[in-house]
N, C-alpha and C positions, 0 to 999 in steps of 0.2 A: 083765692090764692092758690089753692090746689090745682084749679083749672089752668091758670096761667103757667104754672110749672109744667103741667102736662103738655100743653101745646108747644111750649119751649122745647120740651124733650122730643116731641114728635118731629118737629122741623130739624132739630139737631140730629136725630136719627137718620133723617132723609139724607142729610149731607154726609154724615159719618158712614152710612151704608154704602154710599158711592165711593167716597174717598178711601175707605178701608177695605175695598174689594181686592186691593193688591197691597204690596209693601209701600211704606212711606218712610222717609228719613233722608239722611245726608247722602251726597254723592261721593263715591270713592273710586280710585283707580288701583290697578294691580300691576306688578312688575312681572314680565314674562320670564320663564326659566332660562337657564343657560342653554346655548345652542349645542347641538349634538353633531359629532363628526360623521362624515360619509362612511358607510361600511360596504363591504363586498361579500358575496357568498359564492360558492361553487355551483355550477349549473346542475340541475336535477338530472339524473341519469336513468329515470324510469319513465316510461310512457306506455299507454295502453290504447289499443284501437277502439274507437268508439264512434257513435253517430253524433252529429252536431246537436247541441242542446242550448237553450237559452237560460238554463239554470245557473245561479251564481257559482263561481269557482270557489272550492273550499279554501279556507284559510290555512296558512302554514306551509312549510316546505315538505315535499315528499322525501322519503328516505332514498338515498342514493343506492343504486344496485349495480352490480358488475354485469356488463352486457357480454354475451358469448361472442367469440370471434365472428366477424361478418363473412370472411372469405379465406381461401387457402393462402392467398398472397399476403393477407394480414398475418397469418401464422408465420410465414417465411420472414416477413419484415420484423416481426417481434423478436425472433431468434437472432436476426442480424443485429438489431439494436441492443440486445442484451448480451451480445458476444458469445452466444451459445454455439453459433456456427457462422462461417463466412457465407457469401452468397452462393458459391458453387456447391459447397457441402450441403447447404440447406436445400437447394434445388434437387440434388441427388436424393436426399431423404424424402422430399415431397413426391418425386416421381416413383420412387420405390413404394411409397404408400399407395399410389394409384395402381401400380402393377401387382400389389399384394405381397411384395417381397419383404417389406418391413411393417411392423405393427405400429399402432398409434402411440405406444409407450414412449417412443423417442420424440414425439411431437405433442407437447402438452396442449391441451385444449382443442385438439383437432377433431375429436369426436363431436364437439358442439358447434362446429362451423354451420352458419346459417345458409350461405349460398354455396352449394356443393357443385359449382362449375370449376373445372380444371383449366379453363382456357387461359387464365392469367398466368398460371405456372408454366404451361406449355410455351406460351409466347415469351415469358421471361427467360426460360431455358434457352431458346433460340437467340434471344438478345444477348445472353451471356456468351453463347458460343461465337457470336459475331465479333467479340472483342479479342484482338490478337493476344492479349496477355492472359487469356484463360489457361488455367492449369491443364497440362496434357492428360493426366490421369482422370481428372474430373471431366475433361472434355470427352474422353473415350466412354466413360461410364454414362454420361448424359446422352450421348449419341446412341448407345445400346438401348437405354430405357425408352428413348423417343421412338426407335425402330419397333419396339414391342407394342407401343401404343398406336403408332401410325406407321405401319409398313409402307414402303414406297409402292408406287403404282406398278412398278416392274415386279416386285415381290407379290403383290396382290394378284396380278395377272397369272403368276405361276402357281399360286396355292389355291385358286378358286376356280369355280365352274359356274356357268349360268344355270339358273334354276329351271325346272320344267313347269313351274306354276304359271297359270294363265293370268291374264290382266285383271280378271274379276277377283283375284286374290284366293279363288278356290283351287285347291290342289288338283292337278291332273295326276295321272299315273306317274309316280316318282321315278326318276332315274335310279338305277341300282346304286346303292350307297357304297362308298369305299369300305374297306374292311374296318371292323370296329377298332382294331389296334391302332389305326391311324389317329384316333382321338388322342391317345397318349403321345404319339409322335408329334402331333400338332402342338400339344401343350409344351413339349420339350423345345420344339423349334421356336415357339413364341417366346419362351423363357430365355432363349439365347439371342433374341432379337432377330430371328430369321437371317442369320449370317452364314448358313451352310451354302453349299453349291446349289444352284437352282434345280438341277436334275434330281437332287435328293429330297426336294420338297414334296410333301404329301398334299392331297386335296383337303384343305382345312375349311374352306368357306364355299358356300353357294351365294349367288347374288341374283337380285331381280332389278330390272330397270323399269322406270316410268317416265313418261315424257310430260312435262308441264310447260305449255307454251313453247318457247324456244330453248328450254333447258331440259337436261337429262338428269334424273335423280336415280342413283344406284344405291341399294342397301345390301351390304354383305352381312352374312350371319353364319353361325357355326353349322357345318355340314350335317350334323346330327339333328338339326331342326327341320330338315327337309320334309320329313314325314311326321313331324310333331306338331299337333294343333296348337299347343300353348306357345311354342316358338313362332309359329306362323301368325298367331294373333298379335304378337309383339311387332312382327314385320309389318302387318297390315296397319296397326296403329301408328307406327313410325312413318309409313308412307302417307297416311291421312294427315299427320302433323305437317310433313313437308309440303303436301299439297295445299293445306289451309294457309300455311305461311306464304307460299308462292302466290296464291291468289290474292292475299291481302297486300303483300309488298309490291306486286306488279301493278296495283291500282295507282301507285304514285309514280308519275313520270320521271321523277328525279332518281329513283332507285333502280339498280340493276340486279336482276335475279339470274345467276349463272348456274353452271353444272355443280352438282353436289355428289360426293361419295361418302356415304355414312356407314361406319362399321359398328356392328353389334358384336363386340369382341369375344373370342373363345376364352380369353382370360377374364372372367367376370369377377367383380368384387363389389362390396357395398360401401366403398369409401367415397365415391364420387358419383355424380349423375351423368355428366357429359362434358365434352370439351371440343374445341375447334382449333385447327392448326394453321400456321402460315402456309402458303402455297404459291406456286408460280402462276400468275394470272394468265399467262399466254399459253401454258402447256398443260396445266393440271386442272382437275375439278377440285372444288373446295372440300378439304378433308374434315369430316366430323366423326365423333365417336359418342355413342350413347350406351352406357352400361345397362344391360338387361335388368340388373337388380333395382334400377331406378323405378322400374314398373311396379316392383313389390313395395317400395317405400312411398311412392306417390300414387295419387288417384290417377285414372286414365287421363283426365283433363289436365291435371298438373304436369304429367309426363309430356303431354303434347305441347304444353306451354314452354317446357324446358327445351324441347326440340326447336320450337319457333325462336327461342332466345339464341341458341347456338347457331341456328341458321342465319339469324340477322347479323352475326359476326361475319359470315360469308358475304352477305349483302354489303356490309361495311367495306370489306376488302375489294369487292367488285365495283363499288360506287364512289367512294370518297378518295381524295388525292393521297392521303397519307394516314396510315394507322400504326406506324412504327416510330420509336419503340413503345411497347405496351404501357410503361409507366407514365409516359407523357400523355397518352391518349385515353387511358382507361376511364377517366372521369366522365367523358361523354360516350365512350364505347359501351361501357357496361350500363350506364344510366339509360341510353336509348335502346339497347337490346331489351332491357326490362319493359320500357314503354311500348316498343313496337310489338313485342310478344303479347302484350296485353291488348293491343289493337286486333291481333289475331283471335284471342280468346278473352273478350271484354269482361266476362262474368267469372273468370277463374281467379284472377287477382293473387297469384302466388307471389308477385313482386311486393305485396304489402308486408311480407315478413321482414323487409328491410327498414320499415318505418321507424322502429325504435332507434336504430342506428342513425338514421337521418336526424331525428329529433335531438338526440344527444350531441352529435358532432357538428351539426349545422349551426348551432348557437355560437360556436367559436372557431370554426374551420371553414375556409373558402370551399366552394363546391369543387374546385380543382384538386382538393385534397381528398375527395371521396370518390366512390365509384358506383356500386349498385344502389347506394342510398339515393343517388340523384334521380332515380326514376320519378320521384314526385315533382321535382323541378321540371324535367322534360315533359311530364304530363301537363303541367301548367303552361309550358311554352307551346305545346301542341294545341291546347285549348285556346290560348291567346292569339298565336300567330297562324294557326292551322297547321296540320301535319306537313303540308307542302312547304309552308313557310318555314317550319322547323328544319326541313331537309335542306333548304337554301342556307340557313344559318350554319348547319353542320358542314356544308361545303366550305364556307368561309373559315370556320374554325379549323377544320382538318388540314386546310391548305396553308395555315398560318405559321407552321413551324413548331417551335418548342412551346413550353408553358406560357412564357410571357407573350408570345405572339398570339396564342390561342385566347388568352385573357383579353388582349386588345381587340381581337376580332369579335369576341362576344360583346365587349363593351361598346363596340361600334354599331351594334344592332339597334334599329330604330326603336326609340322609347324604352330602351332596356332599363334605364335608371329608374323611371317611374314604375315599370312593370315588375322589376325585381322586388321593389318594396311592396307592391300589390301582391306579389306571390307570397311574401312573408305574412302579410295581413290575412290573406285568404286562407293560408295554411293554418294560422293560429285561431282563426274565427270559425267560418262555416266549413272549412276544409276544402281541399282541391278536388274538383270534380273528376272522377275516374271515367275511363272510356265506357265502362258498363253503366254509367249513370249514378253510381253511389258517390259519396263524398268521403275523402280520406282525411282524418284528423286525429289528433291526440289531445288528451285532457287528463291532467295538466300537462303543459309543455315545459321542456327544459329552458332555462334562461341563461343569458350570457353572464350577467352579474346583477347585483342589486345596489341601489343607492338610497340613502335616507336624506330627505330635505327637511330642515327645521328652521332655517333662517334665510334671509336674502343673500344673494351673491351668485357667482357663476357656478354652474354644474357642467363639467366636461365629460363628454362621451367620445372615446376614441374608437373609431370604427374601421373595419378592414374591407377591402374590395370583395364583393360577392360572398359575404358572410351574412347569414340570416340572423343578424344580431337583434336581440330583444332583451331589454333591461326592465327589471322591476324597480319602480320608483315608489318609495314610501313617503308620503307627505305626513309629517308628524301631527299628532292629534291637536285639536282645539285651536286651529289657526286657519287663517285665510291667506292664500298665496296668489300673487300676481306674477306672471312670468312671460317672457318672450324669447324667441329663438331666431337665429339668422335665416334669411332667405338665401339659399345656396343651391347652385347647380351641381355641387359636388356631393350632395347627400339628399336623401329623402326621409321624411319623418311621418310616422303615424302613431297615434296613441289612443288608449281606451282605458276606462276605469275597469278594474279586474272583474267586478260583478257583471259587466256587460260584455265581457271578452268574446263570447260566442255570437254576438250580434254584429255583423260586419257593418251595419249602418251606424253603429255607435262609434266606430273609429273616426278619427279626425286629425287634423293638424294639431300642433301644440296647443292645449287648452290655455287661454289667457288667464283664467281664474280657476283655482281649485280650493274648495273648502273641506277640511278634514272634519272628523266627527268627535263626539264626546268620548274621551278616553279611548280612542280607536284611531289608528292611522288610516288614511285613505290610500289604497294601492292602485297604481296605474301601470300599464305595460307600454313601454315605448319601443316601437320597432324603428330602428334607425339603420339605414343601409346606404352603401355606395357601390358604384360600379367603376369608379376611377382606378387608376393603376397605382395608388399609393394610399397610405393611411390618411384618414380625414378626422380632424377634431371638430365635433359638433358641440357647440356651446349653447346651453340654455341659461338665460339670465333671470334669476328670481329677484324681482324688484321690490316685493313686499311680502313680509311674513307677519301678518297682523294677528295678535293673539285674541282668541274668542273663547274664553274659558267656559266650561260647562261640566255638569255632573250627571252621569247616567242614572244615579239614584232618583233624580227628580222626574225622569221621563215617565209619562203617564198622566192620570187624572187624579186629583185630590178634592175631597169635599170637606168644608170646614166643619170642625167638631162643634155641635150645638152648645154644649156646656162651656167649652173653651171660649166660644164667641160671646156668650152671655157674660162670663166673667171679664172678658176683655172690654165689653161695652160698659159694664159697671165701673171699671177702673176709669174709663174715659169720663163718664158722667160724674164720678166722684170728684174729679178735678174741678168741675163747675159747681160743686156743692149740691148736686142732685143725687138722691138715693131712691131707687125703685127696685122692685123684684122683677127680673127679666126672664123671659123664656124664649127660646129660639127654635124654629122649625123650618122646613123647606131646605133648599140647597144653595150653597155658593161654591161653585167649582173653579179650580185652577187646573189647566192642562199644560204641561211642559212638553214641547215637541223636540225632535232630535236636532233640527237645524236652527236651534236658538229662538224658536217662536213660542210665545206664551199666549194662551187663550183663557178667558174667564166667562162664566155664565152664571146668573142668578135665576133660579126657578122658584117662584113663590116664596122667596126668602123672607121669613116672617119673624118680626120681633114683637112680643106681647108684653105689656106693662101691667103689673098688678092683676093679672088674669082678666083685664077689662079691655084695654085698648091695644090695637095692633097696627103695625106698619108692614105692608106687603110690597116687596120690591122684585121686579123682573128686569134683567138687563144683560149686556154682554160687553166684552172688551177684547183687545188683542194688542200685542206689542212684541218686543224682543227681550231676551234675557241672556245672561251669562253667569256661570257659577263655578266655584272652585272646591266645593265640598264644605266650605265654612261660610262663605259670604256670597250673596246673590245680588246682581245688579239687573234692574228692569229698565229698559229704555223704550222710548216711543210708544208708551202704553196709552191707548185711547179707550176710555170707558164710556159706554153709552147706556143711559137709563131708558128702558122701553116703557115701563109703567111703574107708578107708585100709588099704592092704595092705603087708605086709613080706615080702619074699622073702629067706629066710635061707640060701640056697644049696642047701637040700635040701628045703624045704617053705615053705609060705606061711601067714601069719597075717593075716586080713582082718577089719576092723571095718566093719559096715554100720549106717548111720544110717537108721532106718525108722520113721516116724510117732512120733517122739520117744522111740523105744526103740532099743537097740543090741543087736546079736548078733555073735558071733565065729565065724569059720571058721578052725580050726587044722588045717593039713595036710589040707584037704579035708573035715573033719568040722565041722558046725555044732553049737554047744553052746547052743541056746536063746536066749531074749531076756533082756536086761538092762534093767530099767525106767529111768525117769527118774532114779531115785535111784542107779543104778549108774553104769557107765563111760559118759561122754559127751564125745567130743572137741570138740564145739561148746560149749566151757566159757563163752564169752562171747557171748551172743546179742544184745547191744546193738548198734545200728548205729554205725558209726564215721565220723569226719570227718577228713579229711586234706588237706594241700596240698603240692605239689611243682613243681619246674621241669620243663620238657620242651622237646624240639625235634621238630617234625613236618614231614615232607615227603611226597612222592608215595608212597614205598615203605616208609619206616621211621618208627618213633616211638621216641624215646629219652627215658626218664624218669629224672630224677635224684632218688634217694631220699636225704634227709639222712642222713648218717653212713655209708651203704652204697654210694653211688656210682651209676653209670649202669646202666640195664636197658633193653635194646633189644627192640622188637617189630617184626615184619614184617606188612605189610598182606596180608590174605587175602580171598578171596571166600567168605564164609560168613555165614549168618544164624543167630544164636543163638535158641533157643526162649524164648518169654516165660515167666518163672519162675512156678511154681505156689506160692502161699504155703504155707510149712511150718507145720503145726499147732503152736501154742504159740509160734511165733516172732513178734516184733513186726511190726506192719503197716508196709509201706513206702508212704508217701503218694503216690509216683509210680512204680508198677511198670512 
């Protein structure tokens, strides 16, 4: 009688050992939470220069920071917008700042200006003077200040003499210098705007000429530099920069390099670096000014790039159909002056100082509203279309009239709709390739706004022409989303999951399916752009928001507690009237993975009865799960028994499951294979679905099985192997 009970127990344990490897019980469904509304955030205003990286983007928003003013004309416009001054009054203050007559105290923030070129202010002053309604007193003061900065050619001819320096830049025997008191006289004359009679003028400048191709470059410098090596070093460096720029710009057939007159003024200051002025193309050389103090503030190479930048403004005036008024054209004039100066000095990269401003403002402003920041856009355009191709685009843009015409001309560029989106993607991912071979990127980047998706329905993105718009989209946790978007010629779309942002190959069109994670939103970045002449509404339709609950506490691997399993089995056997002393050893693992996959594995999982007879089970399984912190549902779970052994106290009987066949080992002797039609302990190969309650904490997982009570698992540090599909077994849709 005892033996009959024993064998009944053994075969019962075989079945229970397989069936109880996971939860069992009734199926239940859960109701998803209420939907959450879409939210918006302000774009980040911080960005740091960095090399491309494939590392994940950090979570959370960066703190917003106030950017310094980008340029002098931004200071001017800020004062006009705040009604601190009118345009004329503001221009007077700015020009007095350049001449050193006024301090920075009247111009808040001006000491922090990033781009210290005065070209914009000079051109805006002349644009103001061209207006008939300009105030007469303001007009007179502006004219005086402009004469100080840029004396007419007639005045320059009167107050200057040619240098005796030879073309090798080494000084020959200098001419006798004018009397020293002339220095004070020259400073007084300059302060008055050189408005005395010509015969009263002193010799204030010497000049040197150099010929570059068909162009003549003349550099004026204070007469007291004639026998001063430091001063002559600045003159030599300035000529070198002009020559380097001329050699580079003349390589492009579309560009015209003309005559240049560059002044190193006797009135020096440290408020600006340089500037270029309007001029008569038919009768004058292009006037430039470079403050000698720029040499002190900048490295020699940076100074030379600034000279190349200002000289490109001369090239723009000589080359393109229209560069006036400045406000209408500065978006491309300043951006291309930065780009072309970097072609002259590819490894200097002074233009990179504008990157933070581009990153911040480009997320919500068209490129037509920016200026120096656009260097990176024109760098991309030069890379994509070639520099000669870019010059042709600039011809079309500059000839197109006002802002609307220029925007239309740019929009007519071949493939610009696709390429503008590619520019945004390249900038946000690997970065735009610089002329010197490095890539320019920011990490993290400012964003246009953020949206949260938690339910199905339309998601609208309103986009503006030529804005590098990028939207953060948070897909709420524990859901599977299906979505689609319109095929449109009016907009371009690219998206990437945030953790793969820096991998340009990870960007794609709208992903048709998105799965969020356990207790964690999944973040995507959508780059949506248009080059059309109006706002475009790009609509994404979320067609499914399917809840897939999960609990991050479960993630990892758990091993069944031996004592808990023994007690669990004793409760099961007691229901059939059997009472035995059980001991458990070996391992029965459960591993919960982040994407709703559950794996199981039994390694020599041994149940011993009355210290005499043992059942040893090896096997594996896999399926899917969802959990909400209280209740767990396992679906499509397929359990495979690899082997079952019975130790009868004097020998062992073992069954092996191998390639859908079975073989027995009895007391160490194997008795061949039994085909599928023979003995097979995997009698039910259909996947199972089951639901049960559970409690999870840091160290233990307790599962409550209906009718059988609690079963406890301990957390362990182990990774289970990915299961290999068993031939003949049903496919698991999520292995």
